[in-house]
RODO-2510 file (C-alpha; in nm, 4 decimals, decimal comma):
residues 346
     n   res          X          Y          Z
     1     m    11,4441   -23,3414   -22,4717
     2     a    11,7567   -23,3260   -22,6876
     3     q    11,9782   -23,6320   -22,6893
     4     l    12,3319   -23,6033   -22,5536
     5     p    12,6069   -23,6315   -22,8175
     6     t    12,7651   -23,9748   -22,8590
     7     v    13,1001   -24,1121   -22,9717
     8     d    12,9411   -24,1791   -23,3112
     9     d    12,8441   -23,8119   -23,3402
    10     v    13,2020   -23,7054   -23,2658
    11     a    13,3374   -23,9553   -23,5202
    12     r    13,0970   -23,8265   -23,7878
    13     i    13,1874   -23,4582   -23,7314
    14     a    13,5614   -23,5314   -23,7204
    15     g    13,5513   -23,7688   -24,0173
    16     v    13,7213   -24,0534   -23,8313
    17     s    13,6292   -24,3959   -23,6984
    18     r    13,4665   -24,4628   -23,3647
    19     q    13,7894   -24,6359   -23,2511
    20     t    13,9944   -24,3256   -23,3305
    21     v    13,7691   -24,1166   -23,1059
    22     s    13,8135   -24,3772   -22,8320
    23     n    14,1912   -24,3615   -22,8777
    24     v    14,1907   -23,9823   -22,8467
    25     l    13,9922   -24,0088   -22,5250
    26     n    14,1914   -24,2889   -22,3634
    27     t    14,5357   -24,3103   -22,5272
    28     p    14,5875   -23,9786   -22,7092
    29     a    14,9630   -24,0316   -22,7513
    30     i    14,9070   -24,2999   -23,0178
    31     v    14,6980   -24,0695   -23,2401
    32     k    14,8574   -23,8342   -23,4942
    33     e    14,8512   -23,4726   -23,3793
    34     t    14,6447   -23,3490   -23,6749
    35     t    14,3838   -23,6204   -23,6225
    36     r    14,3827   -23,5675   -23,2473
    37     t    14,3293   -23,1941   -23,2928
    38     r    14,0369   -23,2576   -23,5311
    39     v    13,8700   -23,4985   -23,2884
    40     q    13,9209   -23,2642   -22,9937
    41     a    13,7632   -22,9809   -23,1944
    42     a    13,4588   -23,2011   -23,2639
    43     i    13,4340   -23,2919   -22,8969
    44     a    13,4396   -22,9227   -22,8031
    45     q    13,1863   -22,8324   -23,0741
    46     l    12,9380   -23,0960   -22,9590
    47     g    13,0052   -23,0593   -22,5860
    48     y    13,0610   -23,4350   -22,5673
    49     r    13,1445   -23,5885   -22,2274
    50     p    13,2424   -23,9567   -22,2018
    51     h    13,0172   -24,1663   -21,9834
    52     a    13,2132   -24,2027   -21,6600
    53     s    13,0747   -24,5432   -21,5574
    54     a    13,1442   -24,6964   -21,8973
    55     r    13,4956   -24,5570   -21,8981
    56     r    13,5652   -24,7028   -21,5537
    57     l    13,4525   -25,0468   -21,6717
    58     r    13,6605   -25,0213   -21,9876
    59     t    13,9819   -24,8949   -21,8289
    60     q    13,9553   -25,0931   -21,5042
    61     k    14,0116   -24,7666   -21,3185
    62     s    13,7875   -24,6327   -21,0452
    63     s    13,8641   -24,2661   -21,1216
    64     t    13,8282   -24,2249   -20,7476
    65     i    14,0523   -24,0704   -20,4815
    66     g    14,0197   -24,1720   -20,1179
    67     i    14,0537   -23,9211   -19,8342
    68     r    13,9664   -23,9356   -19,4656
    69     m    13,6912   -23,7079   -19,3379
    70     e    13,8375   -23,5373   -19,0323
    71     g    13,6426   -23,5411   -18,7081
    72     y    13,4768   -23,2233   -18,5800
    73     k    13,7074   -23,0038   -18,3740
    74     d    13,6144   -22,6570   -18,2513
    75     g    13,4663   -22,4965   -18,5590
    76     v    13,7797   -22,2859   -18,6114
    77     s    14,0834   -22,5015   -18,6865
    78     g    13,8715   -22,7694   -18,8524
    79     a    13,7744   -22,5203   -19,1229
    80     v    14,1181   -22,5533   -19,2829
    81     l    14,0787   -22,9150   -19,3871
    82     d    13,7147   -22,8513   -19,4787
    83     r    13,8290   -22,5856   -19,7267
    84     f    14,1033   -22,8125   -19,8599
    85     l    13,8529   -23,0962   -19,9077
    86     h    13,6061   -22,8674   -20,0849
    87     s    13,8730   -22,7431   -20,3255
    88     l    14,0026   -23,0953   -20,3861
    89     t    13,6494   -23,2128   -20,4686
    90     e    13,5942   -22,9304   -20,7194
    91     q    13,9275   -22,9820   -20,8917
    92     a    13,8921   -23,3601   -20,9026
    93     d    13,5496   -23,3174   -21,0638
    94     a    13,7081   -23,1032   -21,3332
    95     r    13,9268   -23,4057   -21,4121
    96     e    13,6113   -23,6240   -21,4152
    97     m    13,7232   -23,7894   -21,0943
    98     r    13,5403   -23,8272   -20,7671
    99     l    13,6305   -23,8458   -20,3984
   100     l    13,5499   -24,1313   -20,1637
   101     l    13,5308   -24,0216   -19,7992
   102     y    13,6020   -24,2555   -19,5124
   103     t    13,6383   -24,2131   -19,1372
   104     a    13,8942   -24,3437   -18,8889
   105     e    13,9540   -24,2705   -18,5219
   106     s    14,3239   -24,3602   -18,5244
   107     p    14,6117   -24,4271   -18,7649
   108     e    14,5623   -24,7987   -18,7082
   109     q    14,1957   -24,7768   -18,8067
   110     e    14,2896   -24,5741   -19,1116
   111     i    14,5359   -24,8431   -19,2197
   112     e    14,2512   -25,0947   -19,1912
   113     q    14,0514   -24,8705   -19,4238
   114     f    14,3438   -24,8665   -19,6687
   115     a    14,3401   -25,2462   -19,6794
   116     r    13,9656   -25,2537   -19,7505
   117     l    13,9976   -24,9945   -20,0271
   118     r    14,2878   -25,1857   -20,1819
   119     d    14,1123   -25,5218   -20,1680
   120     g    13,7980   -25,3767   -20,3248
   121     a    13,9900   -25,1790   -20,5913
   122     d    13,7788   -24,8839   -20,4795
   123     v    14,0355   -24,6058   -20,5319
   124     d    14,3192   -24,5250   -20,7694
   125     a    14,5076   -24,3185   -20,5107
   126     l    14,4815   -24,1640   -20,1659
   127     v    14,5281   -23,8141   -20,0264
   128     l    14,6451   -23,8153   -19,6656
   129     t    14,6155   -23,5203   -19,4285
   130     s    14,7435   -23,4397   -19,0783
   131     t    15,0866   -23,6002   -19,1119
   132     f    15,2885   -23,6406   -18,7932
   133     h    15,6188   -23,7748   -18,6627
   134     n    15,6764   -24,1426   -18,7454
   135     d    15,3466   -24,1647   -18,9314
   136     p    15,2792   -24,5395   -18,9822
   137     r    15,0207   -24,4738   -19,2552
   138     t    15,2762   -24,3676   -19,5164
   139     e    15,5041   -24,6624   -19,4374
   140     w    15,2129   -24,9044   -19,4911
   141     l    15,1122   -24,7433   -19,8204
   142     i    15,4682   -24,7569   -19,9546
   143     e    15,5101   -25,1201   -19,8502
   144     n    15,1792   -25,2131   -20,0144
   145     g    15,2330   -25,0163   -20,3345
   146     m    14,9286   -24,7882   -20,3050
   147     p    14,9746   -24,4493   -20,4773
   148     f    14,9278   -24,1548   -20,2438
   149     v    15,0151   -23,7934   -20,1756
   150     t    15,0190   -23,6250   -19,8360
   151     f    14,9024   -23,2747   -19,7531
   152     g    15,1829   -23,2214   -19,5052
   153     r    15,5470   -23,3197   -19,5121
   154     p    15,6800   -23,6467   -19,3727
   155     w    15,8025   -23,5782   -19,0208
   156     g    16,0608   -23,7773   -18,8264
   157     i    16,1126   -24,0500   -19,0873
   158     d    16,3706   -24,0823   -19,3611
   159     d    16,1486   -24,0342   -19,6627
   160     m    16,1501   -23,6567   -19,7124
   161     n    16,2661   -23,7196   -20,0695
   162     d    16,1410   -24,0764   -20,1156
   163     p    16,0134   -24,0985   -20,4764
   164     q    15,7227   -24,3106   -20,3505
   165     h    15,6134   -24,0435   -20,1018
   166     l    15,4654   -23,7483   -20,2866
   167     w    15,3816   -23,4512   -20,0666
   168     v    15,2581   -23,0943   -20,0787
   169     d    15,2862   -22,8559   -19,7859
   170     v    15,2686   -22,4888   -19,6932
   171     d    15,5858   -22,3252   -19,5636
   172     g    15,4807   -22,2508   -19,2070
   173     y    15,8319   -22,1469   -19,1127
   174     a    15,8362   -21,8686   -19,3729
   175     g    15,4821   -21,7576   -19,2877
   176     v    15,5510   -21,7114   -18,9173
   177     r    15,8943   -21,5599   -18,9796
   178     d    15,7369   -21,2975   -19,2050
   179     a    15,4661   -21,2272   -18,9456
   180     a    15,7290   -21,1829   -18,6737
   181     q    15,9342   -20,9505   -18,8927
   182     y    15,6198   -20,7504   -18,9671
   183     l    15,5499   -20,6984   -18,5959
   184     v    15,9123   -20,6073   -18,5266
   185     g    15,8957   -20,3576   -18,8117
   186     e    15,5863   -20,2050   -18,6492
   187     g    15,7846   -20,1463   -18,3308
   188     a    15,7245   -20,4594   -18,1238
   189     t    16,0311   -20,5681   -17,9239
   190     r    15,8873   -20,8607   -17,7254
   191     v    15,6888   -21,0713   -17,9716
   192     g    15,5567   -21,3763   -17,7870
   193     f    15,4577   -21,7130   -17,9300
   194     i    15,1824   -21,9567   -17,8339
   195     g    15,2396   -22,2929   -17,9966
   196     w    15,1967   -22,6663   -17,9573
   197     p    15,4006   -22,9172   -17,7552
   198     s    15,6998   -23,0686   -17,9376
   199     p    15,7448   -23,2884   -18,1311
   200     s    15,4968   -23,1411   -18,3741
   201     g    15,6137   -23,1139   -18,7320
   202     t    15,4045   -22,8124   -18,8261
   203     g    15,4200   -22,6628   -18,4777
   204     d    15,7987   -22,6873   -18,4549
   205     e    15,8358   -22,5283   -18,7993
   206     r    15,6145   -22,2366   -18,6984
   207     r    15,8046   -22,1865   -18,3728
   208     r    16,1338   -22,1860   -18,5632
   209     g    15,9962   -21,9148   -18,7917
   210     w    15,9069   -21,7058   -18,4841
   211     l    16,2581   -21,7466   -18,3433
   212     d    16,4268   -21,6445   -18,6676
   213     g    16,1864   -21,3563   -18,7235
   214     t    16,2324   -21,2060   -18,3769
   215     r    16,5964   -21,2984   -18,3087
   216     l    16,5281   -21,3053   -17,9356
   217     s    16,7919   -21,4202   -17,6904
   218     p    16,7435   -21,7779   -17,5614
   219     a    16,6356   -21,6453   -17,2215
   220     d    16,3796   -21,4038   -17,3689
   221     a    16,2525   -21,6683   -17,6107
   222     a    16,1873   -21,9054   -17,3206
   223     a    16,0097   -21,6320   -17,1246
   224     l    15,7953   -21,5198   -17,4162
   225     s    15,6716   -21,8581   -17,5407
   226     v    15,4352   -22,1234   -17,4145
   227     a    15,3190   -22,4583   -17,5559
   228     t    14,9650   -22,5865   -17,5159
   229     t    14,7084   -22,8050   -17,6874
   230     d    14,5018   -22,6424   -17,9609
   231     g    14,1820   -22,4612   -17,8735
   232     v    14,0263   -22,1256   -17,7891
   233     p    14,0238   -22,1694   -17,4068
   234     e    14,3819   -22,2958   -17,4231
   235     g    14,4836   -21,9840   -17,6151
   236     s    14,3279   -21,7597   -17,3522
   237     a    14,4981   -21,9448   -17,0681
   238     a    14,8356   -21,9353   -17,2459
   239     a    14,8106   -21,5601   -17,3098
   240     l    14,7250   -21,4937   -16,9448
   241     e    15,0214   -21,7088   -16,8397
   242     l    15,2567   -21,5023   -17,0565
   243     l    15,1149   -21,1758   -16,9188
   244     a    15,1802   -21,2958   -16,5624
   245     r    15,5532   -21,3478   -16,6254
   246     d    15,8295   -21,0998   -16,5481
   247     i    15,8904   -21,0348   -16,9207
   248     q    15,5572   -20,9627   -17,0872
   249     p    15,4883   -20,9721   -17,4644
   250     d    15,3946   -20,6575   -17,6537
   251     a    15,2643   -20,8672   -17,9461
   252     l    15,1661   -21,2316   -17,9974
   253     i    15,1859   -21,4866   -18,2777
   254     c    14,9902   -21,8105   -18,2395
   255     a    15,0272   -22,1438   -18,4174
   256     s    14,6557   -22,1478   -18,5061
   257     d    14,3541   -21,9208   -18,5268
   258     s    14,1952   -22,1141   -18,2396
   259     l    14,4818   -22,0196   -18,0091
   260     a    14,4886   -21,6661   -18,1492
   261     l    14,1167   -21,6142   -18,0928
   262     g    14,1598   -21,7112   -17,7276
   263     a    14,4663   -21,4897   -17,6943
   264     m    14,2809   -21,1976   -17,8554
   265     m    13,9996   -21,2256   -17,6025
   266     a    14,2429   -21,2465   -17,3100
   267     t    14,4406   -20,9410   -17,4211
   268     a    14,1609   -20,7254   -17,5662
   269     a    14,1785   -20,4662   -17,2872
   270     l    14,5528   -20,4226   -17,3403
   271     g    14,5438   -20,3693   -17,7166
   272     i    14,8215   -20,6236   -17,7803
   273     p    14,8526   -20,7147   -18,1500
   274     v    14,7716   -21,0819   -18,2149
   275     i    14,8365   -21,2814   -18,5327
   276     g    14,6951   -21,6286   -18,5909
   277     y    14,7566   -21,8967   -18,8506
   278     d    14,5167   -22,0389   -19,1139
   279     n    14,3088   -21,7300   -19,1979
   280     t    13,9859   -21,9087   -19,1131
   281     p    13,6409   -21,7530   -19,1719
   282     v    13,6253   -21,6812   -18,7979
   283     a    13,9477   -21,4786   -18,8213
   284     a    13,7999   -21,2731   -19,1042
   285     a    13,4751   -21,2223   -18,9144
   286     v    13,6372   -21,0901   -18,5962
   287     g    13,9153   -20,8930   -18,7670
   288     l    14,1982   -21,1210   -18,6576
   289     s    14,5211   -21,0916   -18,8531
   290     s    14,6306   -21,4329   -18,9745
   291     i    14,8635   -21,6256   -19,2027
   292     d    14,6748   -21,7542   -19,5042
   293     q    14,7393   -22,0995   -19,6496
   294     p    14,6815   -22,1289   -20,0282
   295     l    14,4492   -22,4270   -19,9943
   296     g    14,3288   -22,4141   -20,3546
   297     d    14,6889   -22,4332   -20,4744
   298     a    14,7539   -22,7157   -20,2270
   299     a    14,4633   -22,9187   -20,3668
   300     a    14,5753   -22,8519   -20,7258
   301     s    14,9322   -22,9514   -20,6388
   302     a    14,8189   -23,2760   -20,4760
   303     l    14,6314   -23,3753   -20,7915
   304     e    14,9172   -23,2695   -21,0195
   305     l    15,1704   -23,4731   -20,8218
   306     l    14,9496   -23,7797   -20,8596
   307     f    14,8050   -23,7364   -21,2083
   308     g    15,0008   -23,4658   -21,3880
   309     p    14,8693   -23,1293   -21,5118
   310     s    14,5398   -23,2782   -21,6331
   311     g    14,3528   -23,6042   -21,6649
   312     s    14,3192   -23,9013   -21,4325
   313     n    14,6083   -24,1274   -21,5321
   314     l    14,8666   -24,1768   -21,2590
   315     r    15,2072   -24,0295   -21,3381
   316     a    15,5040   -24,2593   -21,3941
   317     a    15,7036   -24,3346   -21,0804
   318     n    16,0141   -24,1560   -21,2099
   319     e    15,8449   -23,8266   -21,3014
   320     e    15,9375   -23,5022   -21,1266
   321     p    15,8551   -23,3126   -20,9116
   322     k    15,7988   -23,5342   -20,6089
   323     h    15,6887   -23,2608   -20,3731
   324     r    15,5807   -22,8982   -20,3632
   325     l    15,6277   -22,6397   -20,0864
   326     l    15,3883   -22,3455   -20,1148
   327     a    15,4299   -21,9943   -19,9776
   328     p    15,1668   -21,8548   -19,7373
   329     r    15,0861   -21,4852   -19,6982
   330     l    15,0170   -21,2582   -19,4034
   331     v    14,6729   -21,0957   -19,3979
   332     v    14,6738   -20,7917   -19,1688
   333     r    14,3393   -20,6513   -19,0589
   334     r    14,2258   -20,3370   -18,8810
   335     s    14,0742   -20,4129   -18,5408
   336     t    14,0946   -20,3061   -18,1773
   337     h    14,3491   -20,5728   -18,0935
   338     l    14,5978   -20,4448   -18,3549
   339     a    14,8230   -20,1435   -18,3382
   340     p    14,6761   -19,8368   -18,5160
   341     g    14,7655   -19,7638   -18,8744
   342     e    14,7802   -20,1225   -19,0026
   343     t    14,6298   -20,2175   -19,3361
   344     t    14,4990   -20,5297   -19,4996
   345     g    14,7686   -20,7484   -19,6537
   346     t    14,7612   -20,8447   -20,0198
***
């Protein structure tokens, strides 16, 4: 079996010392550009990969990112964070980094996990998901100086632009507004909305997009909307509640695919168009129109905010940008619950 190339092999091909190769790998800024280019060419020619364990010992870095493994939900909405985690894992591996998964049943338990990870020097940074109003996790991390980025904006606390709170999010307001405008353009005049109880950062943003996209009067907006907890049965019950009111919807937008799937089943006999949010595999399988989140871009943005365009060295505290807001897209599908003549979105 052929031996893997070593640092000595790279140094021999590039005509430099072993230390110069090490400098190119670990502190490239101190090496002259011509020399650095020659060493990088030798690395590419040989297919050399530094030994990750040795590098971690040498640099005193774990090259590890911590992220909580979300609990199982209903097989629909939980797919979003599963896809985000999968993409984050792939892109971290390309940077020769790895993910450490942990579990927690509450924010308080997660903070306890943070303390253990800090004390054991187990991670270089954390990626937080499922942010919410007055999230104590981010406050603890800032106070304790642990680098982190959140997938989700800070809600209800005064750190939207805090340089210590990096965040990436998808513009749910714009996504739902565009979906509402699409339905209005197709002839709908009473677009209803099934969302989550307030305060909900993401839920409130999506409801605001529905309001601006439909421009309903306050009275009609109240009659055509309902708030409920997330889930397929809840979506069905909410849709039936709206259909029993004096003003009935002629189209529906839901804050999640779980709610939309329930609403689709409840309204199937009426042919009411339904649009969900998240573009989950279930939505694609049943032909449910949905708003797609660019989860691959979200994972890439999270890593870039922490470590820059490439590599595994944390960015300086004063570097910009501090956050990134990504645009979703509406995916329209042909199915019995949609008005005739619609096409797949691009």
